[in-house]
Structures are given as structure tokens and as C-alpha cells.
C-alpha positions in Angstrom: -17.8 -27.2 26.9 -17.4 -23.4 27.4 -18.8 -21.1 24.8 -17.0 -18.0 26.0 -13.5 -16.9 25.0 -11.4 -16.6 28.1 -10.2 -13.3 29.4 -7.1 -12.3 31.4 -5.8 -9.0 32.7 -3.6 -7.6 30.0 -0.3 -7.2 31.9 -0.5 -4.3 34.4 -3.0 -2.3 32.3 -6.0 -3.2 34.5 -7.9 -4.3 31.3 -9.3 -7.8 31.1 -8.6 -8.6 27.5 -9.8 -11.6 25.6 -7.0 -14.1 25.2 -7.8 -14.2 21.5 -6.9 -10.8 20.0 -8.4 -9.8 16.7 -5.6 -9.3 14.2 -6.9 -6.5 12.0 -4.3 -7.2 9.3 -7.2 -9.3 8.0 -9.1 -6.2 7.1 -6.4 -4.6 4.9 -7.9 -5.4 1.5 -11.5 -6.4 2.2 -14.7 -4.5 1.5 -16.4 -2.3 4.1 -19.3 -4.8 4.3 -16.9 -7.7 5.0 -15.1 -5.7 7.6 -18.3 -4.7 9.4 -19.5 -8.3 9.4 -16.1 -9.7 10.6 -15.7 -7.1 13.4 -19.3 -7.8 14.5 -18.6 -11.6 14.5 -15.5 -11.1 16.6 -17.2 -8.9 19.1 -20.2 -11.2 19.4 -17.8 -14.1 20.0 -16.3 -12.3 23.0 -13.3 -10.6 21.5 -12.7 -7.2 23.2 -9.1 -6.5 22.1 -8.5 -5.4 18.5 -5.0 -4.9 17.1 -4.3 -2.9 13.9 -1.4 -1.0 12.4 -0.8 2.0 10.2 0.8 -0.3 7.6 -2.1 -2.7 7.3 -3.5 -1.3 4.1 -7.0 0.1 4.6 -7.6 -1.7 7.9 -7.8 1.4 10.1 -10.2 3.0 7.7 -12.3 -0.2 7.6 -12.6 -0.2 11.4 -13.8 3.4 11.7 -17.5 2.9 11.0 -17.8 0.0 13.5 -15.7 1.8 16.1 -18.1 4.7 16.1 -20.5 2.6 18.1 -18.1 0.2 19.9 -15.0 2.3 20.8 -15.7 2.4 24.6 -16.4 -1.4 24.7 -13.0 -2.5 23.4 -9.3 -2.3 23.9 -7.8 -0.7 20.7 -4.2 -1.0 19.7 -2.3 0.3 16.6 1.3 0.5 15.6 3.8 2.7 13.8 7.0 1.8 11.9 8.3 5.4 12.0 11.5 5.6 14.0 11.8 9.4 14.4 9.8 11.4 16.8 8.2 13.8 14.3 7.3 11.0 11.9 5.8 8.8 14.6 3.6 11.6 16.0 2.5 12.4 12.5 1.6 8.8 11.9 -0.3 8.5 15.2 -2.4 11.5 14.3 -3.1 9.9 10.9 -4.1 6.6 12.6 -6.4 8.4 15.1 -8.1 10.2 12.2 -8.5 7.0 10.1 -9.9 5.2 13.2 -12.2 8.0 14.1 -11.0 8.2 17.7 -9.1 10.6 19.9 -7.0 8.0 21.6 -5.8 4.4 21.4 -5.4 2.1 24.4 -2.1 0.7 23.1 0.4 2.2 20.7 3.2 0.0 19.6 6.6 0.3 17.9 6.0 -2.0 15.0 8.6 -4.6 13.8 11.5 -3.2 15.9 14.2 -5.8 15.4 16.8 -4.1 13.2 19.8 -2.8 15.2 20.0 0.5 13.3 16.3 1.2 13.6 16.4 0.3 17.3 19.2 2.8 17.9 17.3 5.5 16.0 13.9 4.8 17.8 15.5 4.8 21.2 17.9 7.7 20.7 17.6 11.5 20.8 14.7 12.6 18.6 13.6 9.1 18.1 10.2 7.4 18.3 10.5 6.7 22.0 10.2 10.4 22.7 7.0 10.5 20.6 5.6 7.5 22.6 6.3 9.2 25.9 4.7 12.4 24.6 1.6 10.5 23.3 1.1 8.9 26.7 1.4 12.2 28.5 -1.2 13.8 26.2 -3.6 10.9 26.6 -3.5 9.9 23.0 -2.0 6.6 23.9 -2.8 5.0 27.3 -0.2 2.2 27.1 3.0 1.6 25.0 4.4 -1.6 23.5 6.8 -3.0 21.0 6.4 -5.7 18.4 8.7 -7.9 16.4 9.0 -10.7 13.8 11.8 -13.2 13.2 14.2 -15.1 15.4 15.7 -12.0 17.0 12.4 -10.5 18.2 12.5 -11.9 21.8 16.1 -10.8 22.5 15.4 -7.4 21.0 12.3 -7.0 23.1 14.4 -7.7 26.2 16.8 -5.0 25.1 13.8 -2.6 24.5 12.5 -3.4 28.1 16.0 -2.6 29.5 15.8 0.8 27.7 12.1 1.6 28.6 9.3 0.2 30.7 7.0 -0.9 27.9 3.6 -2.3 28.8 3.5 -5.1 26.2 5.5 -7.1 23.7 4.6 -9.2 20.7 6.6 -12.0 19.1 6.1 -15.2 17.0 5.4 -18.5 18.8 4.3 -21.9 17.5 5.4 -25.6 17.7 8.2 -25.5 15.1 9.7 -22.3 16.7 9.6 -24.0 20.1 11.9 -26.8 18.7 14.7 -24.2 18.1 16.7 -24.3 21.3 18.1 -20.8 21.0 14.8 -19.3 20.2 13.1 -21.2 23.0 15.7 -19.9 25.5 15.2 -16.3 24.3 11.4 -16.7 24.6 11.8 -18.1 28.1 14.0 -15.3 29.2 11.6 -12.7 27.8 8.5 -14.2 29.3 10.2 -14.5 32.7 11.0 -10.8 32.6 7.5 -9.9 31.4 6.0 -11.8 34.3 8.3 -10.2 36.7 7.4 -6.7 35.5 3.7 -7.2 34.7 4.3 -6.8 30.9 1.7 -8.4 28.7 3.0 -10.7 25.9 1.2 -11.4 22.7 1.9 -14.2 20.3 1.7 -14.2 16.5 2.1 -16.9 13.8 0.4 -19.4 16.1 -1.7 -20.7 13.2 1.1 -20.9 10.7 1.4 -24.1 8.6 4.3 -23.2 6.4 5.6 -20.6 3.9 3.5 -20.5 0.7 6.5 -21.4 -1.5 5.2 -21.9 -5.1 1.7 -23.1 -4.0 -1.3 -21.0 -5.1 -2.4 -18.7 -2.3 -5.8 -19.6 -0.8 -5.8 -17.0 2.0 -4.8 -13.4 2.6 -2.1 -14.3 5.1 1.5 -14.1 3.9 2.0 -17.7 5.1 -0.1 -20.7 4.6 -2.4 -21.0 7.6 -3.7 -24.1 9.4 -7.3 -24.6 8.2 -9.2 -27.4 9.8 -11.0 -27.0 13.2 -8.8 -29.7 14.7 -5.6 -28.1 13.5 -6.6 -24.7 14.8 -7.6 -26.1 18.2 -4.2 -27.8 18.6 -2.3 -24.8 17.5 -4.2 -22.4 19.8 -4.0 -24.9 22.7 -0.2 -24.9 22.3 0.1 -21.1 22.2 -2.2 -20.6 25.2 -0.1 -23.2 26.9 2.5 -20.4 27.4 0.8 -19.3 30.6 -0.5 -15.7 30.5 -0.2 -15.3 26.8 -2.5 -13.6 24.4 -2.8 -14.9 20.8 -3.4 -12.7 17.7 -5.7 -14.2 15.1 -4.5 -15.0 11.6 -4.7 -12.2 9.0 -7.6 -13.6 6.9 -11.3 -13.0 7.5 -12.3 -16.4 6.2 -10.0 -18.2 8.7 -11.2 -16.1 11.6 -14.5 -17.8 12.4 -12.8 -21.2 13.0 -10.3 -19.5 15.2 -13.0 -17.8 17.2 -14.9 -21.1 17.6 -11.7 -22.8 18.8 -11.0 -20.0 21.3 -14.5 -20.4 22.8 -13.9 -24.1 23.3 -10.7 -23.3 25.3 -8.6 -26.1 23.9 -6.0 -27.7 26.2 -2.3 -28.0 25.4 -1.5 -31.3 23.8 1.5 -33.3 25.1 4.8 -32.8 23.4 4.5 -36.2 21.7 1.0 -35.4 20.4 2.1 -32.0 19.2 5.0 -33.5 17.4 2.7 -35.9 15.6 0.2 -33.2 14.9 2.8 -30.8 13.4 4.2 -33.6 11.3 0.8 -34.6 9.9 -0.2 -30.9 9.3 3.1 -30.2 7.5 4.1 -27.4 9.8 7.3 -25.6 9.0 9.2 -22.7 10.5 8.8 -19.4 8.7 12.2 -18.3 9.9 14.9 -20.8 8.8 
């Protein structure tokens, strides 16, 4: 069994990224000591791609001390939810200062699925102008767009028709794949990404179900899968979407099991086995 997390060229960027991306939302509310320990664990496990956002609490600040000695060894991504040019550029400068770096490898329009926000971001004086300016100035090497919810794949296709982004990010797991309309939208988006050399990242791969009224035992805003067997099955399914990169769940205590699963390179189970696994694990969709 392999002990190395597999790597793959991240779209057309030329960077070989680990297929497991560290989701730094996990660092939003932790201590500096816990952040340093978790970042070191991820790096030692073979993760070389780290994804954060301006809206992830103190995550950018928590990454700064560790980045001081690792910046040139990793691919660093952050995000903004500002839709106007001036606001997006201001938030990028804030992110750079909080991270302690003069550039990010990937800057992403965060959660861009609302029609009105899309029109503002892509229109005159919108965030897209800030993104183009940031790339010209060298403060952002590559540009991407992210989304949550059932409309994300279709909105990403629309974004790609407006601008040649380098990456997209959207939810994917077994329950979502059973939604025919969502599956078709993902297939259309992935086909376009492959045609154009656009990297595609997956989130919510380790989702069990919404918390509902149950006590929260993890920092994630959904109940995550927990056992090594569950995590292996979920990751194998997500990586079964050929060429995909999977973002880890937003909890530092869940991450070690995810890293171990990634190093074991789990295969994709058959549809019948996935159906049985999902039923036994109590997996539900987060987006009814």
C-alpha cells in the first residue's frame, strides 16, 4: 500500500498539487499551536496545496507563522466574497497582509452562485476587473471561482463562458450524484474543464448529513463522516471523478484520518457498494 498522497497537475497551471487539498476553514477558530501542528501534519503527509478564504475567521492569520518558512514549498489559494473591484482589491491586500506574503498562487471568487452577485462581479467595476488587475501585478498567479449548492456547476459554466478562469470548486458526494439534474450539470462542467485545462476541486466529499438537532461534535457546519472506512469510501468516490482534487473537511480533528486515507489511495467502490455504504453511514444531501 502506498504511503504517499498522489499528485496531479492542477489544470493548466503547471503545478503538481496533492489531490488532497488542505481546507483551511478548519483553522478559523483554533489556537495558534493547534494550527501550527495541523499545518505541519498536512505538509509532512504530502499535502502541498492549501486553500483558505478571507471569510474563514482567523484562518489566514493562523497560517502566517507557518507560511513564513514554507511559502515557496506550497501552492497557496485564498478567496474573496467582495463583488466590486475596489472592495475585492482591498480584501486581497488584507489577505496578503494576514498571510504574510506578497502573492497567492490562486485567488478565487468565493461562493459565486447568486444571479445578482454574478452580474455585479462580472460587470463594469466588478470583482473580475480586480482579478485581472491582480494577475497583471503578480499578486495572484491564477484565478478561480467557487460555489456551494445545487446551482454551482451551472453557474461555473456561465462564469467560464464570461472569463477563462483557471479553476472551479463545487460540491460532490454520493447523495449528490444520485440527483439526475445535478449529475448532468457536473458532467457538463467537468467536460468543459477537461477541454480547457481548468482544474476542478470538490467539497463536501466527507459529508454525512446536516446536523439537525444533534449536538455538534466537529467544527464543520455539517456532520462529517468519521471512521477510517467511511472516509476511505467517500474519498475513493470523489477521486473517482477523474482528474479531481478534494478539499479536506473543515475540522482539525477529522483531518488526520482524511490524510491517512489519501495516502492509502482508496479505490472507487462499485455503485452497489457505494449505495450500501451511504445507507449504512446515514448519508444525506445537504441541499434538498
